[in-house]
C-alpha positions, 0 to 999 in steps of 0.5 A: 171199354173205358169211360171218359173222365174229367181229363178226357179231351174234346173234339169234333169232326166236320166236312163240307156240309158243316155250316159257317165254321169259325176256326177262331172260335173252334180254337177256343172250343175244341182240343182236337179236330178231324176233317173228312178229306175224301171218300169212295162211297160212290165207287170213285175217289172224291175229295171233300169240297172243304178239305183244303180250305179247312186244313189250312184254317185249322193250321192257321189257328193252331188246332191239332188236326187230322183227317179221315177217308170214307172207304168203300171196301170191296172184293178187290184188294188192288182197290184198297191200294188205290184208295190208300194211295189217293188218301195219302196224296190228298193229305199231302195236298192239305197239310204239305209234302210228306205231312199227313196231319197232326193226328192219326190219319183215319180210315172210316169203315161203315159200309157195305151194310148189305153184307155183300162181303164176307167178314173175311173179305171186309177185314182183309180189304181194310188190312190191305188198305192199312198196310199200303198206307202205312208203308207209303207214309210211315204213319200209323192208321186209326180205324173209325167204325160203328159198334153196330158195324162191328157186330154186323160183321161178326165182331171182325173175327176171323177163325184161326186168325182172331182179330187182325184189326185190333192192333189199330187205334180205335175211333168207335161210334156209339151214340148214347142217345139211341135206346138200347145202347149201353152207357159206354162202348162194350169190348168188341172186335178185339178192342178193350179200349177206345182212343176216340169215342164219338158219342153223339152225331147231333151236338151243338158246338160254338164255332159251327152252326149245324149239328156236329159229331162230338167226340171224347178223346184221350187224356193227352193229345200225345196219344193222337199224334206222332212223337215230337222231333228230337231236339238238342241233338249233339254229336262229338268225336274222338279218335275212336268213337262218335258221341251222340246225345239229345234232349229227352222227348217229353211225349207221354207215350214215348217208346224210344229212339232209332239212331242212324249213321249216314242213313244206315240204321245203328241202334234202337234205344228205350225211352230212358236213354238219350245218348249213345256211343258209336265205335268208329271201327265197327262202321268203317269211319275214317278221318275223312269219312262223311258223318251224318248222325240222325235220331228219330223218336217212336211211340208205343203205337209205332208212330215215328217223329215226322222228321228225323233230326240230323247233325253233320260233323264237319270232317274238314275242321278239327273236331273237339276231342275227348278222352275217357277221363272227360266223360262217364256212362251211367247205369242207364247207358247214357254218357255225361261230360265232366 
C-alpha cells in the first residue's frame, strides 16, 4: 500500500479509557478524531461511557469527528443486523437525528482470534452488517482491522467470490514498532490503498494524558467525509421547462449529482455539470402542480450529501418566464442566462 507523505492528515482515536482529554488543545493538534461509540465484545451491545460527552465536545471545538463500533462477528447473521441497528442508533444520540458523524462510520473487526469462525462466516457477517447499516443510514461504512487479522482469516479471500469486503474504505492497523512488520502496510485483503493507517498504539499527543493511537489519514479531509450539501440552488420555469442550477461542489472526490422532482428521481449528472433542464411535459407538470426540486451530491465512495437541498416553486405567484433567446447551453450541458 502507499506511504504517508508530507500532506497526510494526522488523527487519533480515543475512548472511555483516554485520560484528561482536552478538546480545546486537540483542536489545534489533530486534523481528525475518531471516538469509540460502542462495542459488542462481551456479546452484548455496550455504549462507551464517554462517547456522548466526547461527541459533543468534538463538535463544540470544530474537530472533524467520526465513531466506530467494536463488533463481535458470530455465525448469526441476525446478530449482525442487531449490532448495525444499535450502532446507527447510538451515533444519532451522539451527533443528532439523521446524523452519523462528520467522517465515515466504522466497523472495528479484530475478533474472534481463536478462528472459531471460518473465513467465509466472518466475511459474510461483516458484509451483512455493512449492508444493513448502509441501507438504514445512506452512509458508507469504513472497516477497521489489523494486518495480522486479515492474514489470520486467509486474506479475507472467498473462493469463487474473491475479496467481498475490498470495496469498503480501509482503516488498517499495522504498528511500525513491532519487529518484523514492514515499513508500510502491504497489499492484502484485496486492498491496495489505505484511507487511514493506524501506525502506533502508544503515541503521545498534546491534549490527551494517556498513550494514544496515532493515525495517518488522506491528504484531504474530503476523503473521509460525505460531500457537502449543494449550495446556491436556483429554480426557474417557463411554459415548457423547469431550469435548475447550483454552485459546483468543491469536494475533491466529487462524483456527481442526483436531481429530484417532488421526491421522484429525475437524473444523475457527472461532476462537470451544475445545471439541468426538466421538460414539464415529461413529468406531467401543470400550471398548478406543486414543484419541489431537490439536488444532492455524491462522491466517488458512494456517499451522499447529508441533506438534500430543496427549492419550492410558488405556483400561486407568477414565476419568472424565459425564452430560448435568453439562455444558452454549453458543450458540458450546463445552461447560462444571457
